[in-house]
C-alpha positions as CSV (number, residue, x, y, z in Angstrom):
1,X,143.5,124.4,110.3
2,X,144.6,120.8,111.6
3,X,145.2,118.4,108.5
4,X,143.7,115.4,110.6
5,X,139.8,115.4,109.2
6,X,138.2,113.1,111.7
7,X,136.8,114.9,114.8
8,X,136.8,113.2,118.1
9,X,133.5,113.1,120.2
10,X,131.8,116.1,121.8
11,X,133.4,117.3,124.9
12,X,130.5,117.3,127.4
13,X,130.7,121.3,127.4
14,X,131.1,121.4,123.5
15,X,127.5,119.8,123.9
16,X,126.2,122.2,126.7
17,X,126.6,125.3,124.9
18,X,125.1,123.9,121.3
19,X,122.2,122.9,123.3
20,X,121.7,125.9,124.7
21,X,122.4,128.3,121.9
22,X,120.1,125.9,119.4
23,X,117.0,126.8,122.1
24,X,118.0,130.5,121.9
25,X,118.0,130.4,118.0
26,X,114.6,128.2,117.9
27,X,113.1,131.2,119.8
28,X,114.8,134.2,118.1
29,X,113.3,132.5,114.8
30,X,109.8,132.3,116.4
31,X,110.3,136.5,117.3
32,X,112.1,137.2,114.4
33,X,109.0,135.3,111.6
34,X,106.3,137.7,114.1
35,X,108.6,140.9,114.2
36,X,108.6,140.6,109.9
37,X,105.3,140.2,109.2
38,X,104.9,143.3,111.4
39,X,107.3,145.5,110.3
40,X,106.4,149.0,109.0
41,X,109.4,150.0,107.1
42,X,112.2,148.8,103.7
43,X,115.1,149.1,106.2
44,X,113.4,147.2,109.2
45,X,112.8,144.7,106.7
46,X,115.8,144.3,105.6
47,X,117.0,144.7,108.8
48,X,115.2,141.6,110.5
49,X,115.4,139.5,107.4
50,X,119.2,139.3,107.6
51,X,119.0,138.4,111.2
52,X,116.2,135.7,110.7
53,X,118.5,134.3,108.1
54,X,121.6,134.3,109.9
55,X,119.6,132.5,112.9
56,X,118.5,129.6,110.6
57,X,121.4,128.7,109.2
58,X,123.0,128.6,112.6
59,X,119.7,126.7,113.7
60,X,120.3,124.3,110.9
61,X,123.9,123.8,111.2
62,X,123.9,122.4,115.2
63,X,120.9,120.3,114.1
64,X,122.8,118.8,111.3
65,X,126.0,118.1,113.9
66,X,123.9,116.6,116.1
67,X,122.1,114.7,114.6
68,X,125.9,113.7,113.0
69,X,126.8,113.0,116.6
70,X,124.2,111.5,117.0
71,X,123.0,113.9,120.1
72,X,119.0,114.0,120.5
73,X,117.7,117.8,119.3
74,X,116.4,119.9,121.4
75,X,112.9,119.9,121.2
76,X,113.1,124.2,121.2
77,X,110.1,125.9,119.8
78,X,108.0,126.2,116.7
79,X,105.0,126.7,115.2
80,X,102.9,126.5,118.2
81,X,104.4,128.8,120.2
82,X,104.2,132.4,117.6
83,X,100.7,133.4,116.6
84,X,102.2,135.2,113.5
85,X,98.5,136.8,112.4
86,X,98.1,138.4,116.1
87,X,98.2,142.0,116.0
88,X,101.8,144.6,116.3
89,X,101.8,144.0,119.3
90,X,104.5,146.9,119.6
91,X,104.5,149.8,118.0
92,X,107.8,151.9,116.0
93,X,111.1,150.2,115.9
94,X,110.9,148.0,119.2
95,X,112.5,144.8,117.0
96,X,115.1,146.5,116.4
97,X,116.1,148.2,120.0
98,X,115.3,143.8,120.4
99,X,117.5,142.7,118.2
100,X,119.7,145.1,119.5
101,X,119.6,143.6,123.5
102,X,120.0,139.5,122.1
103,X,122.7,140.7,119.9
104,X,124.6,142.4,122.6
105,X,123.3,138.8,124.4
106,X,124.8,136.9,122.4
107,X,127.5,138.3,121.4
108,X,129.3,138.3,124.8
109,X,127.7,134.2,125.2
110,X,130.0,133.4,121.5
111,X,133.4,135.2,123.4
112,X,132.7,133.0,126.2
113,X,131.1,129.7,124.4
114,X,134.7,129.9,122.3
115,X,136.4,129.8,125.7
116,X,134.4,126.5,126.2
117,X,135.5,125.0,122.9
118,X,137.9,122.9,121.4
119,X,136.9,121.3,118.3
120,X,137.9,123.4,115.3
121,X,134.7,122.9,113.9
122,X,133.2,124.1,117.0
123,X,135.2,126.8,117.2
124,X,134.8,128.2,113.8
125,X,130.8,127.7,114.2
126,X,130.8,129.7,117.8
127,X,133.1,132.4,116.0
128,X,130.7,132.6,112.7
129,X,128.0,133.3,115.3
130,X,130.3,135.8,116.7
131,X,130.3,137.9,113.5
132,X,126.4,137.3,113.1
133,X,126.1,139.3,116.3
134,X,128.1,142.3,116.1
135,X,126.8,142.7,112.7
136,X,123.3,142.5,114.1
137,X,124.3,144.9,116.5
138,X,126.3,147.3,114.6
139,X,123.2,147.2,111.9
140,X,120.5,148.2,114.6
141,X,122.9,150.9,116.4
142,X,123.3,151.9,112.7
143,X,119.8,152.9,112.0
144,X,118.0,153.6,115.2
145,X,120.7,156.5,115.5
146,X,119.8,157.3,111.8
147,X,115.9,157.3,112.9
148,X,116.6,159.1,116.2
149,X,115.3,156.2,118.4
150,X,118.5,155.6,120.6
151,X,120.3,158.5,122.6
152,X,124.3,158.4,123.9
153,X,125.3,157.8,126.8
154,X,125.7,161.5,128.8
155,X,128.3,163.9,127.4
156,X,131.0,164.9,129.6
157,X,133.9,167.5,129.5
158,X,137.2,164.7,128.3
159,X,139.8,164.3,130.8
160,X,142.6,166.7,129.9
161,X,145.8,165.4,132.2
162,X,145.8,162.2,134.1
163,X,145.3,161.7,137.5
164,X,146.4,159.7,141.2
165,X,143.6,158.5,143.3
166,X,145.3,160.8,146.7
167,X,142.8,159.3,149.5
168,X,140.8,156.3,150.5
169,X,138.0,159.5,150.6
170,X,137.5,157.5,146.9
171,X,136.2,155.0,147.6
172,X,133.4,156.2,150.1
173,X,129.6,156.0,149.0
174,X,127.1,158.4,149.9
175,X,125.6,158.6,153.0
176,X,123.1,160.7,155.7
177,X,125.9,163.4,155.8
178,X,127.9,162.7,153.6
179,X,128.2,163.7,149.7
180,X,130.2,160.7,147.8
181,X,132.1,161.9,144.7
182,X,130.7,162.1,141.1
183,X,130.9,158.4,139.6
184,X,133.6,158.0,137.4
185,X,133.8,157.2,133.7
186,X,133.8,153.2,134.2
187,X,131.7,153.2,136.8
188,X,128.9,154.7,134.2
189,X,130.0,152.8,131.4
190,X,128.7,149.7,133.0
191,X,125.7,151.6,134.6
192,X,124.0,153.6,131.7
193,X,124.1,149.4,129.7
194,X,121.8,148.5,132.9
195,X,119.7,151.8,132.3
196,X,119.3,151.2,128.9
197,X,118.4,147.2,128.6
198,X,115.8,148.1,131.1
199,X,114.5,150.4,129.1
200,X,113.7,147.8,126.9
201,X,112.6,145.1,129.4
202,X,109.9,147.4,130.8
203,X,108.2,147.6,127.4
204,X,109.4,143.4,126.3
205,X,107.6,142.6,129.9
206,X,104.3,144.9,129.2
207,X,103.5,143.4,126.2
208,X,104.1,139.7,128.1
209,X,101.6,140.6,130.8
210,X,98.8,142.0,128.7
211,X,98.6,138.4,126.3
212,X,99.8,136.2,128.3
213,X,96.7,133.0,128.8
214,X,97.9,131.9,132.6
215,X,97.6,133.8,135.3
216,X,100.5,132.9,137.7
217,X,102.2,134.0,134.4
218,X,101.0,137.6,133.6
219,X,101.7,138.0,137.6
220,X,105.3,136.9,136.8
221,X,105.5,139.8,133.9
222,X,104.2,142.4,136.1
223,X,106.5,142.2,138.8
224,X,109.1,142.1,135.6
225,X,107.5,144.8,134.9
226,X,108.0,146.7,138.4
227,X,111.6,145.3,138.5
228,X,113.0,147.0,135.3
229,X,111.3,149.9,136.7
230,X,112.8,149.7,139.6
231,X,116.2,149.5,138.2
232,X,115.7,151.9,135.4
233,X,114.3,154.5,138.4
234,X,117.4,153.5,140.6
235,X,120.6,154.5,138.3
236,X,118.5,157.8,137.0
237,X,119.3,159.0,140.5
238,X,122.4,157.7,140.6
239,X,123.2,159.3,137.5
240,X,121.9,162.6,138.8
241,X,123.6,162.5,141.7
242,X,126.3,163.2,139.8
243,X,124.7,166.5,137.7
244,X,124.8,163.2,134.4
245,X,120.9,163.6,133.3
246,X,121.1,159.6,130.9
247,X,117.4,160.3,128.9
248,X,117.6,156.5,126.6
249,X,115.5,156.8,123.8
250,X,112.3,154.7,123.5
251,X,112.6,153.3,120.4
252,X,108.6,151.6,120.4
253,X,106.2,150.8,123.0
254,X,103.7,148.1,123.9
255,X,100.4,148.6,121.4
256,X,96.5,148.0,123.0
257,X,96.9,144.6,121.7
258,X,96.3,141.7,124.1
259,X,96.0,139.1,121.0
260,X,98.8,136.4,122.2
261,X,101.7,136.2,119.5
262,X,104.1,134.2,121.5
263,X,103.2,131.4,124.3
264,X,103.4,131.2,127.3
265,X,106.5,128.9,127.2
266,X,108.4,130.7,124.9
267,X,107.9,134.4,126.6
268,X,109.4,132.5,129.9
269,X,112.1,131.7,128.1
270,X,112.9,135.2,126.7
271,X,112.3,136.2,130.2
272,X,114.7,133.9,131.1
273,X,117.5,134.7,129.1
274,X,117.2,138.9,129.8
275,X,117.0,138.3,133.2
276,X,120.6,135.9,133.1
277,X,121.9,138.7,131.4
278,X,121.1,141.7,134.0
279,X,122.6,139.4,136.4
280,X,125.9,139.3,134.6
281,X,125.4,142.9,133.6
282,X,124.9,143.1,137.1
283,X,128.1,141.4,138.5
284,X,130.3,143.0,136.3
285,X,129.8,146.1,137.3
286,X,129.4,145.7,140.6
287,X,133.5,144.3,140.5
288,X,134.1,148.0,138.3
289,X,132.2,149.8,141.0
290,X,135.3,151.8,143.3
291,X,132.3,153.7,145.3
292,X,131.6,151.4,147.9
293,X,127.9,152.5,147.9
294,X,127.2,151.4,144.5
295,X,127.9,147.7,144.8
296,X,125.9,147.3,147.5
297,X,123.5,149.4,145.2
298,X,124.0,147.0,142.4
299,X,124.5,143.7,144.7
300,X,120.4,144.9,146.1
301,X,119.3,145.1,142.6
302,X,120.7,142.0,142.0
303,X,119.0,139.3,144.9
304,X,116.0,140.8,143.5
305,X,116.7,140.5,139.7
306,X,117.9,136.3,141.8
307,X,115.4,135.5,143.0
308,X,113.1,136.4,140.0
309,X,115.0,134.5,137.8
310,X,114.3,131.7,140.7
311,X,110.2,132.0,140.5
312,X,110.6,132.0,137.0
313,X,112.3,128.8,136.7
314,X,109.7,126.8,139.1
315,X,106.6,128.3,137.6
316,X,108.7,126.8,134.0
317,X,109.3,123.3,135.5
318,X,105.2,123.7,137.5
319,X,104.1,124.1,134.2
320,X,106.3,121.8,132.2
321,X,108.4,124.0,129.3
322,X,111.5,123.8,131.1
323,X,113.6,121.3,128.6
324,X,116.2,119.4,130.6
325,X,119.6,120.3,129.5
326,X,122.3,117.5,129.0
327,X,124.3,115.3,131.8
328,X,126.4,113.1,132.1
329,X,126.1,109.7,133.3
330,X,123.9,108.8,136.2
331,X,126.5,106.4,137.6
332,X,125.4,105.1,140.7
333,X,121.6,104.5,139.1
334,X,123.3,102.5,136.4
335,X,124.9,100.4,139.0
336,X,121.8,100.0,141.3
337,X,119.5,98.9,137.8
């Protein structure tokens, strides 16, 4: 640990990642408050309460740090973005499945953000968030498994000996007159994660579509629902072609409620985070795919996800919901003024 008690100014990258993290934490705070109110069991409520305490703690730390450094605090999300008295929007333990998905996202972001941090106190904050995300992921996974609400990826016979690729046929994909090799277990690992996430995403988009107030926003969530369903169908077909039967469990479904639980602004931002995560997952899956048809299928899917994200960004700007990220000084404008 450095003995220097005075910190240098925040670097531009540090301001950027803390700003983005603050928005995500204030959104999570409001969603968790709602889910805690509608928790049906002690274990579910305990897990959600613990996650909420962590989220609140990190929001406070970022807020205090911004005040100390003279950085404007983002607006983020507040009481006006949630109606805690609205009926339950999802059944079962859907809230735990959603916590698990967001724990995946924040675990990955923490690893990335740590490599963008230089000050010791910022690195420590990011490390603490990483530990919290990993704990939330573990707790949610164990609870869902114990309740029989989370399926494991397909089981295969373990390999008994080492093998090396002998020819380029290994890289050829499915064709009109050609059957491709079965997907390997590295490819299946990435595909299954996308399948699992989109099963949750489908139900989330269903609930959002039922409760959105703005007609354009409602249509946007309906499109997201279709995109998630198409993604699930495509990935499941790839597995079935390799005689692997993936069957991710449903931890809960959208209820029949049409009473808004969250503001359109919050739901749009939540969807934006998930589509960004989807783009990253597709890119990673593509880079680890050695069967030539898989990158083609994943790239086509990535194009749809990218266009969907772009449409969402335009819609948020149109509605005045997109908070502008911090920017460097505009020198030409300063000189002109």
